[in-house]
C-alpha positions in Angstrom: -23.6 -4.4 48.5 -27.4 -3.6 48.9 -29.5 -5.1 46.1 -32.9 -3.6 45.1 -35.2 -5.4 42.6 -37.6 -2.7 41.4 -40.3 -4.2 39.2 -43.3 -2.0 39.8 -43.6 1.6 38.5 -44.8 2.8 41.9 -41.6 1.6 43.6 -39.4 3.6 41.2 -41.1 6.7 42.7 -41.0 5.3 46.2 -37.3 4.2 46.2 -35.8 7.1 44.1 -35.3 9.2 47.2 -34.3 6.3 49.4 -31.3 5.2 47.3 -29.1 8.2 48.4 -29.8 7.0 52.0 -28.7 3.5 51.2 -25.5 4.7 49.5 -24.4 6.0 52.9 -24.3 2.4 54.0 -23.0 0.4 51.1 -22.8 0.1 47.3 -26.2 -0.2 45.7 -27.2 -2.5 42.8 -30.6 -2.1 41.2 -32.3 -4.6 38.9 -35.5 -4.5 37.0 -37.4 -6.3 34.3 -38.6 -5.2 30.9 -40.9 -6.7 28.2 -42.3 -5.2 24.9 -45.7 -5.0 26.6 -44.5 -4.0 30.1 -41.7 -1.5 30.0 -43.1 1.2 32.3 -40.9 0.5 35.2 -37.7 0.4 33.1 -38.7 3.7 31.4 -39.3 5.4 34.7 -35.9 4.3 36.1 -34.3 5.8 33.0 -36.4 8.9 33.2 -35.1 9.6 36.7 -31.6 8.6 35.6 -31.4 5.7 38.1 -28.7 3.2 37.0 -30.2 -0.3 36.7 -29.6 -3.7 35.1 -32.5 -5.3 33.2 -32.8 -8.9 34.3 -35.5 -10.9 32.5 -39.1 -9.9 31.6 -42.7 -9.8 32.7 -44.6 -13.1 32.8 -48.0 -11.7 31.7 -51.4 -12.6 33.0 -51.1 -16.4 33.3 -49.8 -18.2 36.3 -47.7 -20.4 34.1 -46.1 -17.4 32.4 -45.4 -15.7 35.7 -43.8 -18.8 37.1 -41.6 -19.5 34.0 -40.3 -15.9 34.0 -39.6 -16.0 37.7 -37.5 -19.1 37.3 -35.6 -17.5 34.4 -35.0 -14.3 36.4 -33.7 -16.2 39.4 -31.2 -18.1 37.3 -30.1 -14.8 35.8 -29.6 -13.4 39.3 -27.2 -16.2 40.1 -25.2 -15.4 36.9 -25.2 -11.7 37.9 -23.8 -12.4 41.3 -21.0 -14.4 39.9 -20.1 -11.2 37.9 -20.7 -8.9 40.9 -20.2 -9.8 44.5 -23.0 -11.3 46.4 -25.3 -8.8 48.1 -25.3 -8.3 51.9 -29.0 -7.1 51.9 -32.0 -7.3 49.6 -34.7 -4.7 49.5 -37.9 -4.8 47.4 -41.5 -3.8 47.2 -43.1 -6.5 45.1 -40.6 -9.0 43.8 -41.2 -12.7 44.3 -38.2 -13.5 42.0 -35.7 -11.4 44.0 -37.1 -12.4 47.4 -36.9 -16.1 46.8 -33.4 -15.8 45.2 -32.2 -13.8 48.2 -33.7 -16.3 50.6 -32.1 -19.2 48.9 -28.7 -17.4 49.1 -29.1 -16.5 52.7 -29.4 -12.8 52.1 -31.5 -10.8 54.6 -34.7 -9.5 53.1 -36.4 -6.2 53.7 -39.9 -6.0 52.3 -42.1 -2.8 51.7 -45.7 -4.1 51.6 -48.8 -2.0 51.1 -51.1 -4.6 49.4 -50.9 -7.8 51.5 -54.5 -8.7 50.8 -57.0 -8.2 48.0 -59.8 -6.7 50.1 -60.5 -3.8 52.4 -61.0 -6.0 55.5 -58.8 -8.7 56.7 -59.4 -12.4 56.0 -57.0 -15.2 55.6 -58.6 -16.2 52.3 -57.8 -12.8 50.8 -54.1 -12.8 51.4 -52.5 -12.4 48.0 -50.3 -15.1 46.4 -47.5 -12.5 46.2 -47.7 -12.0 50.0 -47.6 -15.7 50.7 -44.6 -16.2 48.5 -42.6 -13.2 49.9 -43.6 -11.9 53.3 -42.8 -15.1 55.4 -39.3 -15.0 54.0 -38.6 -11.5 55.1 -36.3 -10.3 57.9 -38.2 -6.9 58.2 -41.5 -5.7 56.8 -42.3 -2.0 56.5 -46.0 -1.0 55.8 -48.1 2.2 55.7 -50.2 2.9 58.9 -53.5 2.3 57.2 -52.8 -1.5 56.7 -53.6 -3.5 59.8 -50.8 -5.5 61.4 -52.8 -8.7 61.4 -52.3 -8.9 57.6 -48.7 -9.8 58.4 -48.8 -11.6 61.8 -51.4 -14.0 60.3 -48.6 -15.3 58.1 -46.5 -16.2 61.1 -44.3 -13.1 61.0 -43.1 -12.0 64.5 -44.5 -8.6 65.6 -41.0 -7.2 66.2 -40.3 -7.6 62.4 -43.3 -5.7 61.3 -42.8 -1.9 61.3 -45.5 0.6 60.3 -44.6 4.1 59.0 -46.7 7.2 59.5 -47.4 8.2 55.9 -49.1 6.9 52.7 -46.4 6.3 50.1 -47.4 9.0 47.6 -46.6 11.7 50.1 -42.9 10.9 49.8 -42.6 12.0 46.2 -45.4 14.6 46.1 -44.8 16.7 49.2 -42.5 19.1 47.4 -44.6 19.1 44.2 -43.9 21.9 41.8 -45.4 22.1 38.3 -43.2 21.7 35.3 -43.8 22.3 31.6 -47.3 21.4 30.4 -47.3 18.0 28.7 -50.0 19.1 26.4 -47.5 21.3 24.5 -45.4 18.4 23.3 -48.4 16.3 22.3 -50.4 19.1 20.6 -53.4 18.7 22.9 -55.8 21.7 22.9 -55.8 23.7 26.1 -59.3 25.2 25.6 -61.1 22.0 26.7 -61.3 20.1 30.0 -58.6 17.4 30.2 -59.5 14.0 31.7 -56.8 11.5 32.4 -57.6 7.8 32.2 -55.5 5.1 33.9 -56.3 1.4 33.3 -56.7 -1.1 36.0 -53.7 -3.3 36.6 -55.7 -6.3 35.3 -52.6 -8.6 35.0 -51.7 -8.1 38.6 -51.9 -11.0 41.1 -54.7 -9.4 43.1 -57.1 -8.6 40.2 -59.4 -11.4 39.2 -60.5 -10.2 35.8 -60.4 -7.3 33.3 -63.6 -5.2 33.4 -64.8 -3.2 30.5 -66.1 -0.2 32.5 -63.2 2.2 32.0 -63.1 1.5 28.2 -66.8 1.9 27.8 -66.7 5.1 29.9 -64.1 6.6 27.5 -66.4 6.0 24.5 -69.4 7.4 26.3 -67.6 10.5 27.4 -66.0 11.3 24.1 -69.3 10.9 22.2 -71.2 13.3 24.6 -68.7 15.9 25.9 -66.3 18.4 24.4 -63.2 17.2 26.2 -59.7 15.9 25.8 -59.2 12.3 27.0 -55.6 11.3 27.8 -55.0 7.6 28.3 -51.8 6.4 30.0 -51.6 2.7 29.1 -50.5 0.3 31.8 -49.4 -2.5 29.4 -49.3 -2.4 25.6 -51.0 0.4 23.7 -51.8 -1.2 20.3 -55.2 -2.5 21.3 -56.1 0.9 22.8 -55.1 2.6 19.6 -57.2 0.2 17.5 -60.2 0.5 19.8 -60.2 4.3 19.8 -58.8 5.2 16.4 -62.0 6.9 15.3 -62.0 9.4 18.1 -60.0 12.6 17.5 -60.1 13.8 21.0 -58.4 10.8 22.5 -54.6 10.9 23.1 -52.7 7.8 24.1 -49.5 8.8 25.8 -46.8 6.1 25.7 -44.0 8.4 26.9 -43.3 8.3 30.6 -43.9 11.6 32.3 -43.0 12.9 35.7 -46.0 13.6 38.0 -45.4 17.3 37.9 -45.5 17.4 34.1 -49.2 16.3 33.9 -51.1 16.5 37.1 -51.2 20.3 37.2 -52.9 20.3 33.8 -55.7 17.8 34.2 -59.2 18.4 35.4 -60.3 14.9 36.4 -58.6 11.5 36.9 -60.5 8.3 36.1 -58.5 5.5 37.5 -58.8 1.8 37.7 -55.7 1.4 39.8 -54.3 2.5 43.1 -51.2 4.7 43.0 -52.4 7.4 40.6 -55.8 7.6 42.4 -53.8 8.3 45.6 -51.6 10.8 43.9 -54.6 12.7 42.4 -56.4 12.8 45.8 -53.3 14.0 47.5 -53.1 16.9 45.0 -56.8 17.7 45.3 -57.7 16.6 41.8 -61.3 15.3 41.4 -60.8 11.5 41.2 -63.2 8.7 40.1 -62.3 5.1 40.8 -63.6 2.3 38.5 -61.6 -0.4 40.4 -63.1 -3.9 40.4 -62.0 -4.3 44.1 -61.4 -2.2 47.2 -58.2 -2.3 49.1 -57.4 -0.5 52.4 -56.2 2.6 50.5 -59.4 2.8 48.5 -61.6 2.6 51.6 -59.5 5.3 53.3 -60.0 7.7 50.4 -63.7 7.0 50.2 -64.2 7.4 53.9 -62.6 10.8 53.8 -64.6 11.8 50.7 -61.4 12.4 48.6 -62.5 10.0 45.8 -65.8 8.8 44.2 -66.4 5.2 43.0 -68.5 4.4 40.0 -69.8 1.0 38.9 -71.0 1.7 35.4 -70.1 3.9 32.4 -73.3 5.8 32.9 -72.4 6.6 36.5 -68.9 7.7 35.4 -70.5 10.0 32.8 -72.9 11.6 35.2 -70.1 12.1 37.8 -67.8 13.7 35.2 -70.6 15.9 33.9 -71.4 17.1 37.5 -67.7 17.9 38.2 -67.3 19.9 34.9 -70.4 21.9 35.6 -69.2 22.9 39.1 -65.4 22.6 39.0 -64.7 24.9 42.0 -67.2 23.0 44.1 -65.8 19.6 43.2 -62.1 20.4 43.4 -60.9 19.0 46.7 -58.5 20.8 49.0 -56.8 17.6 50.1 -56.0 17.5 53.8 -52.4 16.3 53.4 -52.4 15.3 57.1 -54.6 12.4 56.1 -51.6 11.1 54.0 -48.8 12.0 56.4 -49.9 12.4 60.0 -46.1 12.9 60.5 -43.8 14.2 57.9 -43.2 11.7 55.2 -39.5 10.8 55.0 -37.1 7.8 55.2 -35.3 9.0 58.4 -36.9 6.4 60.7 -36.8 3.6 58.2 -33.2 4.3 57.5 -32.2 4.3 61.2 -34.0 1.0 61.7 -32.1 -0.6 58.8 -28.8 0.9 59.8 -29.1 -0.2 63.4 -30.2 -3.8 62.5 -27.8 -4.5 59.6 -25.0 -2.1 59.8 -24.4 -1.4 63.5 
């Protein structure tokens, strides 16, 4: 049995087309986690009709909370494997809980890693806590070509176990992108105004030091001065957002999980504090503004190729949005998709490597 622990929304999109490959090798068991304030991953698995078992919950922002929930999940994994047979192989993208449980049980570990350090240049000091707790335990590590190999060898991992792939992850699920029904219809959002999508920073993540106010202050400034629709897709709970913006009639907080082709074709600008949605928007040629508190390798790559702008203040965000709306055809990027996939994005090479190493 192959076990996947999928606990990050991005990895639902990443693994959904890999699961059929894996089923050619063995039975597949998928676990996830779910909390009242962090259910995005579980909702996405259900949206794509991917069978899964919810094991434990999210630990929140504090180190103590994260550690406590990790221990609880690992104990629950042991109970799960008494009910099911013990896995032959473990695959994940960001799970400390699953990695350490698999290592303790002697199960080979395959790690997909695209954020080994919290910076745009390598330094030992910037290696994330998650990387330190997972990567050295792995049998194989796959990573996108834009992340330098030294990020992994510096942790003592043999070069032969570190395998780059020739695409940036979003190309996997966007390369056959076809628009679907306009999400604005279901949410009664006017279509006669520019639509700006807001994505919060992942401020509870291990690699983010603190929650910055820029994206929230930008929303208020934009709504007060421009005739637009603002769509907010919360990353965690939505109640505080509803409370903060209840006086604005042109702000829509979408808690429902949507497929990328249900909303990207119908937005004019993305303002993102995170990584994956910024990459998606840039891949699709949508004007993208980053308000991230830090740069990672992906961010620097997008900025280098002028696919994304970065703003450090609400006033800068406002001026950039205003400029884009005044000249939409000029600002709309025709993304060079070869920047995201120098070779066609697929799992063929990855699958062959796994098959040859573990199922020969």
